[in-house]
Each structure stands twice: as C-alpha cells, then as structure tokens.
gemmi code that builds the backbone of each chain (N, CA, C; Angstrom):
import gemmi

chains = {
    "A": [
        ("MET", (81.884, 81.803, -150.281), (82.545, 80.907, -149.310), (82.877, 79.561, -149.888)),
        ("ALA", (82.205, 79.369, -150.982), (82.355, 78.004, -151.607), (83.732, 77.768, -152.186)),
        ("GLU", (84.269, 78.835, -152.766), (85.476, 78.600, -153.484), (86.726, 78.339, -152.609)),
        ("LYS", (87.591, 77.589, -153.174), (88.809, 77.250, -152.419), (89.784, 78.389, -152.469)),
        ("ARG", (90.537, 78.494, -151.455), (91.612, 79.478, -151.415), (92.921, 78.720, -151.699)),
        ("VAL", (93.808, 79.429, -152.292), (95.073, 78.827, -152.627), (96.190, 79.614, -151.914)),
        ("TYR", (97.059, 78.937, -151.200), (98.097, 79.604, -150.525), (99.457, 79.065, -150.915)),
        ("GLU", (100.395, 79.914, -150.840), (101.775, 79.486, -151.030), (102.450, 79.594, -149.683)),
        ("VAL", (103.000, 78.533, -149.218), (103.664, 78.537, -147.965), (105.153, 78.255, -148.223)),
        ("ILE", (105.974, 79.185, -147.892), (107.429, 78.957, -148.115), (108.093, 78.940, -146.686)),
        ("PHE", (108.881, 77.926, -146.473), (109.555, 77.909, -145.160), (110.982, 77.483, -145.286)),
        ("ILE", (111.784, 77.947, -144.398), (113.195, 77.670, -144.391), (113.529, 76.720, -143.319)),
        ("VAL", (114.192, 75.627, -143.691), (114.553, 74.593, -142.706), (116.033, 74.777, -142.387)),
        ("ASP", (116.286, 74.613, -141.109), (117.687, 74.602, -140.577), (118.596, 73.754, -141.465)),
        ("PRO", (119.697, 74.309, -141.940), (120.539, 73.538, -142.861), (121.252, 72.409, -142.142)),
        ("ASP", (121.280, 72.412, -140.817), (122.032, 71.348, -140.101), (121.151, 70.114, -139.876)),
        ("THR", (119.894, 70.173, -140.217), (119.080, 68.945, -140.038), (119.412, 67.967, -141.129)),
        ("PRO", (119.521, 66.702, -140.792), (119.862, 65.709, -141.805), (118.702, 65.603, -142.793)),
        ("GLU", (119.045, 65.178, -144.012), (118.085, 65.238, -145.099), (116.835, 64.404, -144.834)),
        ("ASP", (117.049, 63.251, -144.282), (115.873, 62.391, -144.108), (114.909, 62.999, -143.082)),
        ("GLU", (115.531, 63.718, -142.117), (114.664, 64.359, -141.119), (113.887, 65.496, -141.734)),
        ("ALA", (114.525, 66.135, -142.665), (113.858, 67.230, -143.360), (112.697, 66.796, -144.180)),
        ("THR", (112.913, 65.680, -144.886), (111.816, 65.137, -145.641), (110.680, 64.651, -144.741)),
        ("ARG", (111.071, 64.089, -143.606), (110.071, 63.691, -142.664), (109.203, 64.906, -142.185)),
        ("LEU", (109.927, 65.943, -141.931), (109.241, 67.171, -141.508), (108.246, 67.681, -142.513)),
        ("SER", (108.705, 67.672, -143.761), (107.794, 68.193, -144.800), (106.649, 67.268, -145.039)),
        ("GLU", (106.850, 65.958, -144.855), (105.757, 65.021, -144.934), (104.759, 65.245, -143.827)),
        ("ASN", (105.374, 65.481, -142.691), (104.535, 65.770, -141.515), (103.647, 66.929, -141.795)),
        ("PHE", (104.238, 68.006, -142.316), (103.424, 69.194, -142.562), (102.337, 68.962, -143.561)),
        ("SER", (102.651, 68.156, -144.565), (101.630, 67.904, -145.565), (100.528, 67.047, -144.995)),
        ("HIS", (100.851, 66.235, -143.980), (99.770, 65.426, -143.319), (98.875, 66.356, -142.503)),
        ("ILE", (99.463, 67.367, -141.922), (98.729, 68.284, -141.143), (97.665, 68.988, -142.011)),
        ("VAL", (98.106, 69.388, -143.221), (97.201, 70.029, -144.145), (96.070, 69.110, -144.492)),
        ("THR", (96.388, 67.884, -144.881), (95.344, 66.975, -145.343), (94.378, 66.575, -144.165)),
        ("ASP", (94.969, 66.495, -142.986), (94.114, 66.183, -141.835), (93.062, 67.275, -141.594)),
        ("GLN", (93.403, 68.502, -141.922), (92.515, 69.593, -141.694), (91.585, 69.801, -142.902)),
        ("GLY", (91.672, 68.965, -143.864), (90.764, 69.023, -144.999), (91.296, 69.799, -146.170)),
        ("GLY", (92.568, 70.187, -146.137), (93.155, 70.876, -147.281), (93.894, 69.872, -148.196)),
        ("THR", (94.371, 70.396, -149.319), (95.206, 69.536, -150.164), (96.524, 70.311, -150.464)),
        ("VAL", (97.549, 69.455, -150.586), (98.800, 70.046, -150.917), (98.996, 69.817, -152.442)),
        ("THR", (98.982, 70.865, -153.196), (99.061, 70.700, -154.657), (100.460, 70.773, -155.194)),
        ("ARG", (101.326, 71.265, -154.316), (102.679, 71.367, -154.813), (103.580, 71.268, -153.591)),
        ("ASN", (104.612, 70.483, -153.629), (105.482, 70.346, -152.545), (106.909, 70.158, -153.064)),
        ("GLU", (107.653, 71.212, -153.012), (108.959, 71.077, -153.578), (110.054, 71.745, -152.732)),
        ("VAL", (111.214, 71.211, -152.888), (112.371, 71.713, -152.164), (113.122, 72.614, -153.110)),
        ("MET", (113.184, 73.912, -152.742), (113.853, 74.838, -153.631), (115.348, 74.797, -153.495)),
        ("GLY", (115.768, 74.125, -152.476), (117.217, 73.894, -152.298), (117.894, 74.779, -151.259)),
        ("ARG", (119.126, 74.521, -151.125), (119.918, 75.235, -150.145), (120.361, 76.585, -150.676)),
        ("ARG", (120.204, 77.600, -149.828), (120.475, 78.953, -150.343), (121.078, 79.788, -149.212)),
        ("GLN", (121.934, 80.645, -149.618), (122.507, 81.621, -148.693), (121.413, 82.597, -148.254)),
        ("LEU", (121.292, 82.826, -146.930), (120.282, 83.807, -146.500), (120.790, 85.158, -146.741)),
        ("ALA", (119.892, 86.101, -146.979), (120.302, 87.510, -147.264), (120.750, 88.197, -145.981)),
        ("TYR", (120.333, 87.637, -144.856), (120.758, 88.167, -143.531), (120.756, 87.020, -142.547)),
        ("ARG", (121.413, 87.155, -141.501), (121.498, 86.058, -140.531), (120.211, 85.906, -139.729)),
        ("ILE", (119.735, 84.699, -139.581), (118.533, 84.426, -138.770), (119.047, 83.469, -137.681)),
        ("GLY", (119.145, 83.969, -136.511), (119.549, 83.152, -135.388), (120.816, 82.331, -135.629)),
        ("ARG", (121.862, 83.065, -135.993), (123.200, 82.480, -136.217), (123.309, 81.639, -137.458)),
        ("LYS", (122.240, 81.499, -138.219), (122.351, 80.738, -139.457), (122.604, 81.672, -140.633)),
        ("THR", (123.395, 81.271, -141.504), (123.654, 82.038, -142.713), (123.164, 81.357, -143.989)),
        ("GLU", (122.638, 80.108, -143.794), (122.208, 79.323, -144.871), (120.878, 78.710, -144.499)),
        ("GLY", (120.156, 78.286, -145.486), (118.916, 77.607, -145.181), (118.437, 76.777, -146.336)),
        ("VAL", (117.563, 75.799, -146.064), (117.030, 75.010, -147.108), (115.562, 75.505, -147.322)),
        ("TYR", (115.309, 75.957, -148.509), (113.950, 76.495, -148.796), (112.991, 75.400, -149.282)),
        ("HIS", (111.817, 75.397, -148.671), (110.772, 74.492, -149.101), (109.572, 75.276, -149.471)),
        ("LEU", (108.874, 74.770, -150.486), (107.696, 75.465, -150.940), (106.503, 74.539, -150.973)),
        ("PHE", (105.395, 74.977, -150.386), (104.147, 74.224, -150.429), (103.130, 75.095, -151.162)),
        ("GLU", (102.257, 74.416, -151.895), (101.115, 75.126, -152.378), (99.893, 74.387, -151.802)),
        ("VAL", (99.072, 75.111, -151.107), (98.032, 74.515, -150.323), (96.677, 75.008, -150.831)),
        ("GLU", (95.714, 74.126, -150.961), (94.383, 74.532, -151.307), (93.475, 74.237, -150.161)),
        ("GLY", (92.683, 75.176, -149.784), (91.837, 74.845, -148.633), (91.098, 76.099, -148.148)),
        ("THR", (90.640, 75.995, -146.900), (89.765, 77.052, -146.373), (90.522, 78.120, -145.563)),
        ("GLY", (91.727, 77.783, -145.132), (92.519, 78.658, -144.300), (92.685, 78.102, -142.914)),
        ("ARG", (91.864, 77.134, -142.555), (92.035, 76.491, -141.278), (93.316, 75.685, -141.184)),
        ("GLU", (93.583, 75.002, -142.312), (94.847, 74.204, -142.293), (96.080, 75.041, -142.244)),
        ("ILE", (95.936, 76.300, -142.766), (97.077, 77.183, -142.691), (97.388, 77.600, -141.237)),
        ("ALA", (96.314, 77.788, -140.547), (96.456, 78.194, -139.166), (97.214, 77.151, -138.372)),
        ("GLU", (96.790, 75.890, -138.604), (97.420, 74.733, -137.941), (98.857, 74.605, -138.356)),
        ("LEU", (99.069, 74.730, -139.663), (100.411, 74.574, -140.240), (101.358, 75.625, -139.641)),
        ("GLU", (100.881, 76.827, -139.621), (101.709, 77.920, -139.102), (102.046, 77.670, -137.627)),
        ("ARG", (101.062, 77.194, -136.900), (101.265, 76.970, -135.424), (102.408, 75.925, -135.284)),
        ("ARG", (102.324, 74.881, -136.104), (103.376, 73.839, -136.023), (104.768, 74.370, -136.423)),
        ("MET", (104.751, 75.170, -137.456), (106.052, 75.708, -137.879), (106.646, 76.624, -136.833)),
        ("ARG", (105.784, 77.400, -136.243), (106.274, 78.279, -135.185), (106.948, 77.531, -134.064)),
        ("VAL", (106.399, 76.387, -133.710), (106.881, 75.616, -132.623), (108.176, 74.827, -133.033)),
        ("SER", (108.202, 74.459, -134.260), (109.294, 73.593, -134.726), (110.624, 74.312, -134.676)),
        ("ASP", (111.633, 73.604, -134.130), (112.967, 74.197, -134.094), (113.671, 74.179, -135.444)),
        ("GLN", (113.269, 73.244, -136.260), (113.919, 73.131, -137.593), (113.545, 74.208, -138.557)),
        ("VAL", (112.331, 74.725, -138.375), (111.871, 75.811, -139.275), (112.316, 77.098, -138.747)),
        ("ILE", (113.204, 77.796, -139.518), (113.715, 79.027, -138.964), (112.928, 80.242, -139.477)),
        ("ARG", (112.195, 80.091, -140.528), (111.359, 81.204, -140.966), (110.322, 80.624, -141.913)),
        ("TYR", (109.090, 81.251, -141.911), (108.079, 80.792, -142.851), (107.315, 82.011, -143.328)),
        ("LEU", (106.647, 81.852, -144.440), (105.841, 82.925, -144.983), (104.701, 82.303, -145.799)),
        ("THR", (103.471, 82.800, -145.517), (102.318, 82.280, -146.216), (101.747, 83.453, -147.060)),
        ("VAL", (101.499, 83.205, -148.302), (100.942, 84.145, -149.184), (99.711, 83.609, -149.848)),
        ("ARG", (98.623, 84.322, -149.794), (97.411, 83.854, -150.500), (97.509, 84.312, -151.963)),
        ("VAL", (97.391, 83.345, -152.866), (97.693, 83.648, -154.255), (96.443, 83.554, -155.179)),
        ("ASP", (95.353, 83.007, -154.696), (94.280, 82.757, -155.662), (93.683, 84.041, -156.245)),
        ("GLU", (93.551, 85.067, -155.364), (92.964, 86.311, -155.862), (93.868, 86.986, -156.899)),
        ("GLU", (95.137, 86.953, -156.618), (96.114, 87.546, -157.484), (96.064, 86.832, -158.823)),
        ("ARG", (96.038, 85.521, -158.788), (96.038, 84.728, -160.041), (94.788, 84.947, -160.831)),
        ("ARG", (93.601, 85.078, -160.136), (92.439, 85.265, -160.887), (92.470, 86.635, -161.591)),
        ("ARG", (93.038, 87.625, -160.908), (93.158, 88.919, -161.524), (94.056, 88.888, -162.752)),
        ("ALA", (95.176, 88.160, -162.631), (96.103, 88.082, -163.739), (95.436, 87.342, -164.916)),
        ("GLU", (94.648, 86.301, -164.589), (93.939, 85.562, -165.601), (93.028, 86.457, -166.380)),
        ("LYS", (92.314, 87.308, -165.671), (91.332, 88.198, -166.287), (92.066, 89.181, -167.239)),
        ("LEU", (93.169, 89.713, -166.745), (93.923, 90.623, -167.573), (94.405, 89.963, -168.884)),
        ("ARG", (94.847, 88.711, -168.683), (95.382, 88.001, -169.865), (94.252, 87.750, -170.872)),
        ("GLU", (93.100, 87.390, -170.320), (91.955, 87.189, -171.230), (91.590, 88.423, -171.982)),
        ("ARG", (91.604, 89.527, -171.278), (91.238, 90.751, -171.897), (92.218, 91.105, -173.070)),
        ("ARG", (93.470, 90.832, -172.719), (94.478, 91.110, -173.727), (94.304, 90.188, -174.992)),
        ("ALA", (93.968, 88.967, -174.706), (93.808, 87.993, -175.833), (92.647, 88.465, -176.672)),
        ("ARG", (91.574, 88.909, -176.046), (90.425, 89.343, -176.771), (90.737, 90.500, -177.643)),
        ("LYS", (91.463, 91.451, -177.053), (91.859, 92.681, -177.760), (92.691, 92.330, -178.975)),
        ("ALA", (93.594, 91.422, -178.729), (94.543, 91.089, -179.852), (93.796, 90.388, -181.010)),
        ("SER", (92.804, 89.556, -180.646), (92.084, 88.800, -181.666), (91.158, 89.722, -182.459)),
        ("LYS", (90.707, 90.756, -181.799), (89.853, 91.687, -182.548), (90.562, 92.498, -183.593)),
        ("GLY", (91.776, 92.792, -183.301), (92.661, 93.433, -184.304), (92.277, 94.885, -184.586)),
        ("PRO", (92.851, 95.377, -185.640), (92.718, 96.827, -185.930), (91.339, 97.260, -186.431)),
        ("HIS", (90.587, 96.230, -186.960), (89.282, 96.546, -187.497), (88.195, 96.395, -186.523)),
        ("ALA", (88.489, 96.464, -185.271), (87.601, 96.241, -184.199), (86.393, 97.173, -184.300)),
        ("ALA", (86.659, 98.399, -184.566), (85.585, 99.399, -184.535), (84.573, 99.109, -185.650)),
        ("ALA", (85.069, 98.784, -186.866), (84.169, 98.482, -187.956), (83.358, 97.251, -187.679)),
        ("ALA", (83.992, 96.235, -187.120), (83.325, 94.997, -186.813), (82.234, 95.238, -185.778)),
        ("ALA", (82.537, 96.009, -184.831), (81.536, 96.327, -183.769), (80.324, 96.975, -184.341)),
        ("ALA", (80.571, 97.936, -185.301), (79.451, 98.648, -185.902), (78.597, 97.686, -186.716)),
        ("ALA", (79.242, 96.773, -187.420), (78.501, 95.828, -188.233), (77.728, 94.871, -187.405)),
        ("GLY", (78.227, 94.567, -186.251), (77.581, 93.634, -185.331), (76.309, 94.171, -184.727)),
        ("GLY", (75.992, 95.459, -184.953), (74.745, 96.014, -184.457), (74.699, 96.203, -182.974)),
        ("GLY", (75.794, 96.490, -182.392), (75.813, 96.822, -180.987), (75.507, 95.668, -180.066)),
        ("ARG", (75.777, 94.474, -180.486), (75.557, 93.333, -179.607), (76.752, 93.203, -178.627)),
        ("GLY", (77.702, 93.922, -178.897), (78.898, 93.832, -178.057), (79.790, 92.724, -178.548)),
        ("PRO", (80.979, 92.612, -178.016), (81.906, 91.589, -178.448), (81.392, 90.217, -178.066)),
        ("ALA", (81.552, 89.324, -178.966), (81.095, 87.944, -178.721), (82.028, 87.321, -177.635)),
        ("PRO", (81.421, 86.525, -176.740), (82.245, 85.850, -175.701), (83.190, 84.930, -176.424)),
        ("GLN", (84.406, 84.963, -175.977), (85.434, 84.066, -176.605), (86.129, 83.327, -175.536)),
        ("PRO", (86.471, 82.088, -175.901), (87.298, 81.282, -174.938), (88.667, 81.945, -174.791)),
        ("PRO", (89.214, 81.798, -173.617), (90.567, 82.357, -173.425), (91.560, 81.637, -174.308)),
        ("ALA", (92.304, 82.422, -175.055), (93.261, 81.882, -175.995), (94.569, 81.504, -175.299)),
        ("ASP", (95.176, 80.449, -175.768), (96.507, 79.984, -175.425), (96.912, 80.354, -173.988)),
        ("ASP", (96.301, 79.723, -173.018), (96.742, 79.919, -171.648), (97.741, 78.882, -171.200)),
        ("ASP", (98.800, 79.382, -170.714), (99.691, 78.430, -170.012), (99.101, 78.289, -168.609)),
        ("GLU", (99.143, 77.145, -168.026), (98.335, 76.841, -166.920), (98.697, 77.760, -165.690)),
        ("ALA", (97.747, 77.715, -164.781), (97.820, 78.550, -163.577), (98.066, 79.995, -163.964)),
    ],
    "B": [
        ("MET", (121.593, 120.957, -161.573), (122.360, 120.047, -160.673), (121.662, 118.760, -160.480)),
        ("SER", (120.473, 118.821, -159.986), (119.776, 117.631, -159.706), (119.480, 116.866, -161.029)),
        ("ARG", (119.401, 117.563, -162.089), (119.162, 116.906, -163.389), (120.323, 116.042, -163.755)),
        ("ASN", (121.499, 116.534, -163.464), (122.688, 115.700, -163.820), (122.720, 114.409, -163.023)),
        ("ILE", (122.347, 114.533, -161.789), (122.394, 113.321, -160.916), (121.419, 112.273, -161.464)),
        ("SER", (120.219, 112.721, -161.741), (119.216, 111.764, -162.153), (119.550, 111.121, -163.525)),
        ("ARG", (120.305, 111.903, -164.310), (120.679, 111.299, -165.573), (121.704, 110.214, -165.409)),
        ("GLU", (122.607, 110.499, -164.536), (123.647, 109.472, -164.267), (123.086, 108.180, -163.766)),
        ("ARG", (121.983, 108.316, -162.973), (121.433, 107.166, -162.354), (120.301, 106.506, -163.210)),
        ("ASP", (120.307, 106.810, -164.425), (119.264, 106.284, -165.306), (119.502, 104.784, -165.552)),
        ("PHE", (118.742, 104.040, -164.759), (118.984, 102.557, -164.786), (118.286, 101.864, -165.935)),
        ("ASP", (117.322, 102.565, -166.468), (116.466, 101.838, -167.417), (117.163, 101.701, -168.749)),
        ("ALA", (117.769, 100.578, -168.924), (118.623, 100.400, -170.124), (117.754, 99.975, -171.324)),
        ("ASP", (116.679, 99.319, -171.083), (116.036, 98.623, -172.231), (114.858, 99.383, -172.812)),
        ("ASP", (114.922, 100.695, -172.735), (113.925, 101.338, -173.590), (114.698, 102.170, -174.652)),
        ("ASP", (114.189, 102.074, -175.828), (114.900, 102.775, -176.870), (114.031, 103.773, -177.603)),
        ("SER", (112.991, 104.213, -177.023), (112.193, 105.245, -177.627), (112.853, 106.572, -177.389)),
        ("PRO", (113.372, 107.216, -178.412), (114.161, 108.418, -178.211), (113.307, 109.653, -177.992)),
        ("ALA", (111.994, 109.447, -177.761), (111.129, 110.589, -177.637), (111.595, 111.530, -176.534)),
        ("GLY", (111.635, 112.760, -176.865), (111.995, 113.781, -175.849), (110.897, 113.967, -174.885)),
        ("ARG", (111.135, 114.760, -173.919), (110.104, 115.137, -172.944), (108.958, 115.826, -173.659)),
        ("PRO", (107.713, 115.418, -173.311), (106.620, 116.208, -173.864), (106.756, 117.624, -173.340)),
        ("GLY", (106.435, 118.555, -174.245), (106.697, 120.014, -173.926), (105.895, 120.514, -172.752)),
        ("GLY", (106.353, 121.512, -172.191), (105.649, 122.189, -171.128), (105.832, 121.609, -169.772)),
        ("GLY", (106.426, 120.498, -169.622), (106.542, 119.862, -168.336), (107.706, 120.412, -167.538)),
        ("GLY", (107.404, 120.887, -166.380), (108.445, 121.306, -165.439), (109.175, 122.559, -165.829)),
        ("GLY", (109.866, 123.065, -164.907), (110.529, 124.322, -165.116), (111.812, 124.169, -166.020)),
        ("GLY", (112.444, 123.039, -165.895), (113.747, 122.880, -166.556), (113.659, 122.579, -168.022)),
        ("GLY", (112.510, 122.190, -168.501), (112.389, 121.715, -169.896), (112.666, 122.801, -170.885)),
        ("ARG", (113.538, 122.458, -171.829), (113.923, 123.484, -172.853), (113.720, 122.835, -174.181)),
        ("PRO", (112.915, 123.425, -175.050), (112.588, 122.746, -176.349), (113.785, 122.405, -177.179)),
        ("GLY", (114.721, 123.282, -177.272), (115.889, 123.015, -178.098), (116.761, 121.902, -177.632)),
        ("GLY", (116.810, 121.831, -176.283), (117.524, 120.730, -175.657), (119.031, 120.759, -175.768)),
        ("ARG", (119.649, 121.389, -174.844), (121.131, 121.291, -174.814), (121.510, 119.956, -174.268)),
        ("GLY", (122.653, 119.501, -174.682), (123.183, 118.271, -174.185), (122.373, 117.084, -174.693)),
        ("ARG", (122.419, 115.986, -173.938), (121.776, 114.804, -174.387), (120.277, 114.857, -174.224)),
        ("MET", (119.542, 114.214, -175.108), (118.113, 114.244, -174.987), (117.684, 113.234, -173.888)),
        ("ARG", (116.676, 113.625, -173.143), (116.149, 112.795, -172.083), (115.311, 111.683, -172.751)),
        ("ARG", (115.498, 110.499, -172.278), (114.631, 109.432, -172.823), (113.379, 109.306, -172.018)),
        ("ARG", (112.325, 108.973, -172.690), (111.137, 108.720, -171.943), (111.202, 107.236, -171.453)),
        ("LYS", (110.986, 107.086, -170.174), (111.118, 105.720, -169.667), (109.779, 105.000, -169.806)),
        ("VAL", (109.903, 103.751, -170.141), (108.716, 102.917, -170.325), (108.752, 101.803, -169.312)),
        ("CYS", (107.648, 101.593, -168.649), (107.619, 100.507, -167.613), (107.908, 99.180, -168.290)),
        ("ARG", (108.983, 98.556, -167.819), (109.325, 97.271, -168.477), (108.388, 96.143, -168.167)),
        ("PHE", (107.693, 96.233, -167.036), (106.709, 95.233, -166.705), (105.489, 95.323, -167.652)),
        ("CYS", (105.148, 96.564, -168.027), (104.025, 96.729, -168.976), (104.461, 96.204, -170.377)),
        ("VAL", (105.711, 96.495, -170.727), (106.200, 95.964, -172.017), (106.146, 94.500, -172.102)),
        ("ASP", (106.597, 93.852, -170.978), (106.588, 92.356, -170.961), (105.246, 91.786, -170.555)),
        ("LYS", (104.277, 92.611, -170.294), (102.939, 92.186, -169.904), (103.016, 91.260, -168.696)),
        ("VAL", (103.660, 91.769, -167.645), (103.732, 90.994, -166.406), (102.557, 91.305, -165.549)),
        ("ASP", (101.805, 90.277, -165.107), (100.639, 90.461, -164.310), (100.932, 90.189, -162.888)),
        ("ILE", (101.847, 89.303, -162.608), (102.209, 88.967, -161.239), (103.701, 89.059, -161.089)),
        ("ILE", (104.155, 89.835, -160.127), (105.575, 89.890, -159.823), (105.852, 88.942, -158.666)),
        ("ASP", (106.596, 87.889, -158.965), (106.781, 86.812, -157.961), (107.887, 87.206, -156.978)),
        ("TYR", (107.555, 87.073, -155.710), (108.583, 87.384, -154.731), (109.745, 86.398, -154.663)),
        ("LYS", (109.552, 85.251, -155.298), (110.619, 84.247, -155.312), (111.655, 84.506, -156.443)),
        ("ASP", (111.289, 85.391, -157.329), (112.170, 85.671, -158.438), (113.245, 86.639, -158.035)),
        ("VAL", (114.253, 86.131, -157.367), (115.270, 87.019, -156.774), (116.063, 87.789, -157.801)),
        ("ARG", (116.368, 87.090, -158.909), (117.092, 87.745, -160.003), (116.413, 89.013, -160.477)),
        ("LEU", (115.107, 88.894, -160.710), (114.341, 90.042, -161.138), (114.357, 91.172, -160.121)),
        ("LEU", (114.019, 90.788, -158.922), (113.920, 91.777, -157.852), (115.248, 92.526, -157.564)),
        ("GLN", (116.346, 91.764, -157.660), (117.635, 92.325, -157.367), (117.935, 93.519, -158.231)),
        ("GLY", (117.355, 93.560, -159.420), (117.577, 94.711, -160.302), (116.989, 95.991, -159.748)),
        ("PHE", (116.126, 95.878, -158.778), (115.429, 97.060, -158.215), (115.850, 97.401, -156.810)),
        ("ILE", (116.939, 96.810, -156.407), (117.470, 97.204, -155.118), (118.963, 97.595, -155.232)),
        ("PRO", (119.287, 98.821, -155.278), (120.674, 99.257, -155.318), (121.432, 98.778, -154.094)),
        ("GLU", (122.738, 99.050, -154.086), (123.623, 98.484, -153.046), (123.124, 98.667, -151.672)),
        ("ARG", (122.468, 99.795, -151.411), (122.039, 100.016, -150.051), (120.915, 99.127, -149.584)),
        ("GLY", (120.265, 98.496, -150.554), (119.170, 97.603, -150.197), (117.804, 98.215, -150.236)),
        ("LYS", (117.779, 99.482, -150.597), (116.443, 100.148, -150.649), (115.743, 99.810, -151.971)),
        ("ILE", (114.489, 100.084, -151.917), (113.683, 99.860, -153.165), (113.896, 101.045, -154.087)),
        ("LEU", (114.217, 100.751, -155.315), (114.525, 101.758, -156.315), (113.280, 102.510, -156.621)),
        ("PRO", (113.301, 103.869, -156.470), (112.094, 104.648, -156.719), (111.736, 104.635, -158.213)),
        ("ARG", (110.435, 104.827, -158.507), (110.039, 104.750, -159.874), (110.526, 105.882, -160.700)),
        ("ARG", (110.816, 106.993, -160.101), (111.334, 108.121, -160.874), (112.635, 107.760, -161.550)),
        ("ILE", (113.316, 106.781, -161.007), (114.570, 106.364, -161.599), (114.365, 105.159, -162.517)),
        ("SER", (113.580, 104.207, -162.065), (113.436, 102.981, -162.848), (112.423, 103.113, -163.971)),
        ("GLY", (111.492, 104.081, -163.868), (110.516, 104.288, -164.868), (109.352, 103.295, -164.799)),
        ("VAL", (109.223, 102.513, -163.767), (108.196, 101.584, -163.594), (106.852, 102.311, -163.333)),
        ("CYS", (105.773, 101.861, -163.882), (104.473, 102.518, -163.684), (103.973, 102.255, -162.276)),
        ("THR", (103.039, 103.059, -161.862), (102.523, 102.969, -160.477), (102.020, 101.617, -160.106)),
        ("PRO", (101.102, 100.981, -160.859), (100.597, 99.706, -160.443), (101.709, 98.663, -160.307)),
        ("HIS", (102.657, 98.699, -161.226), (103.696, 97.702, -161.179), (104.678, 98.013, -160.082)),
        ("GLN", (104.903, 99.280, -159.792), (105.766, 99.598, -158.678), (105.215, 99.100, -157.374)),
        ("ARG", (103.868, 99.191, -157.284), (103.211, 98.709, -156.042), (103.452, 97.190, -155.901)),
        ("MET", (103.209, 96.494, -157.003), (103.411, 95.052, -156.939), (104.883, 94.722, -156.637)),
        ("LEU", (105.739, 95.444, -157.238), (107.196, 95.249, -157.054), (107.578, 95.424, -155.597)),
        ("ALA", (107.049, 96.524, -155.027), (107.398, 96.826, -153.607), (106.916, 95.705, -152.734)),
        ("GLU", (105.692, 95.242, -152.987), (105.135, 94.139, -152.161), (106.005, 92.892, -152.271)),
        ("ALA", (106.416, 92.599, -153.494), (107.240, 91.410, -153.740), (108.561, 91.517, -153.028)),
        ("ILE", (109.161, 92.701, -153.086), (110.447, 92.921, -152.464), (110.348, 92.731, -150.931)),
        ("LYS", (109.214, 93.261, -150.406), (109.053, 93.091, -148.942), (108.839, 91.684, -148.495)),
        ("ARG", (108.100, 90.936, -149.353), (107.984, 89.527, -149.089), (109.266, 88.794, -149.139)),
        ("ALA", (110.025, 89.111, -150.166), (111.338, 88.458, -150.319), (112.244, 88.769, -149.165)),
        ("ARG", (112.130, 89.984, -148.591), (112.973, 90.326, -147.451), (112.574, 89.505, -146.278)),
        ("ASN", (111.318, 89.316, -146.121), (110.800, 88.571, -144.933), (111.394, 87.148, -144.902)),
        ("ILE", (111.530, 86.517, -145.986), (112.048, 85.161, -145.984), (113.527, 85.115, -146.394)),
        ("ALA", (114.209, 86.242, -146.192), (115.663, 86.297, -146.365), (116.142, 86.007, -147.752)),
        ("LEU", (115.338, 86.258, -148.732), (115.843, 86.167, -150.118), (116.495, 87.448, -150.472)),
        ("LEU", (116.081, 88.519, -149.850), (116.693, 89.842, -150.102), (117.020, 90.477, -148.724)),
        ("PRO", (118.028, 91.321, -148.738), (118.381, 91.977, -147.456), (117.473, 93.159, -147.160)),
        ("TYR", (117.285, 93.407, -145.888), (116.595, 94.659, -145.482), (117.558, 95.872, -145.643)),
        ("THR", (118.775, 95.609, -145.294), (119.789, 96.658, -145.453), (121.087, 96.048, -145.904)),
        ("ALA", (121.898, 96.795, -146.512), (123.242, 96.326, -146.797), (124.065, 96.662, -145.565)),
        ("ASP", (124.804, 95.732, -145.042), (125.519, 96.015, -143.820), (126.956, 96.476, -144.087)),
    ],
}
model = gemmi.Model(1)
for chain_id, residues in chains.items():
    chain = gemmi.Chain(chain_id)
    for i, (resn, *xyz) in enumerate(residues, 1):
        res = gemmi.Residue()
        res.name, res.seqid = resn, gemmi.SeqId(i, " ")
        for name, pos in zip(("N", "CA", "C"), xyz):
            atom = gemmi.Atom()
            atom.name, atom.element = name, gemmi.Element(name[0])
            atom.pos, atom.b_iso = gemmi.Position(*pos), 0.0
            res.add_atom(atom)
        chain.add_residue(res)
    model.add_chain(chain)
structure = gemmi.Structure()
structure.add_model(model)
structure.setup_entities()
C-alpha cells in the first residue's frame, strides 16, 4: 500500500475554448490533484489534433497530458470534474507504474545477459554455483 | 488459394531472414518449394526490444490498422503473442481518445 501509483491522464479540450481558459482549466485540474494529496509530475499540452472520429460535433481537439502520482483518490476526483466539465470532451486514465516496473525488470535482465556475454556458462562454473553477482542496472534512460 | 492471398498481404517488410518454413508444418508445405519461398516472420517489437507499446504513438499503431480500421492479425504481421496483446491494448486505448478510428467510414 505504501508505494505510489502513477497514472497518465489524457484529456481532450474543446478546440473552441480560448487558450487562456484552457490553461486555467488545466491549472484547475492540477490543483484538484494536489488538494487530494497527489502530485502532478508532468503537465503538457500535446497540441491541437484532428480527431479520428467525431465527438459531439467536434472534429478537432486539443490534447492535454497529465502524469499524476498518488493513491488513486485524486484520480477519482479529477475524473469527476472532467466528466462534469463542458470543455473536456473526452478523457482517459491509464495506470502506468506496473507496466513501467515490468519493463524496467526486462531491461535489467537484458543488460545482465548482455554483460555476461558468451562465456557465461564457464564463468558460472568457475564461480562455484554462487549464481550471478548482483549488478546495477546498466545505462538506463530514465523512467 | 488461401496461400496466395496471405502472401499478397505480407506486410512485414523489415525481416530479411530467408529461412524457409520449418519442415513438416501444415498440409501445404512442400520441401522443394515451388514459386517464391515463404519468409519466416520475426516480431519486430522483439527485434527492437520494445517493452511498452505506447497508445499515444499513433504513427506506430497506424501501421497495424489496415484501411478498414481493424487490428491487423498476427498471422499477417508476424508479431509475437505477448506483443500482439500489448499492441491490441494500445490500439484500443488510442481509439478511446480518438487518436485512431473504431471503423473507417
């Protein structure tokens, strides 16, 4: 329970809202998260984009992306607000921490394998069955 | 007949292992091989060591949805099962937020 969850919240803002209002909206959302005890680690505007299909007579939308760290309570509140807001025409929340941890593990395993090289079997035999030595993860690009 | 169709739709451009079909597989396999040799498809996500398929990467995902908007089956793309699963999930997420179409109209 102790560990933080990481979520990616992507939402589409009505393209007809003026820019300052859109920024206000996103600031507002980020306050909601912090009020609930979460943190917004990433807040970016992905820009205006043609929608793949029409959503309520709109063919365009401005995509915003949040990355939120927290317990999940702030997500509930955030989603409630977005549902009510007229400017937000669609939103999607994806929990990403588990996926990322898994990817991290895979990458570590690969790094270990690569560093052991082709003589791994011989080295393991010489090591007297102690198993592979723990190694720090090599060359990780962040996240 | 069906073999011809699947050959035409061979989307997987970036594998160049000319290995033929391993023997004994299926009824149609013929060791001498008339016509062009079938390529063995290699999962391109495995080759590139992709651990996470991002639903926001529209360019990537677009390669796996033919005109109709359906998800390209792995028998055509050659993607391995775990990656196909991730890919399908990513495409569905992308559809939800209108990055990709559910159908072509």
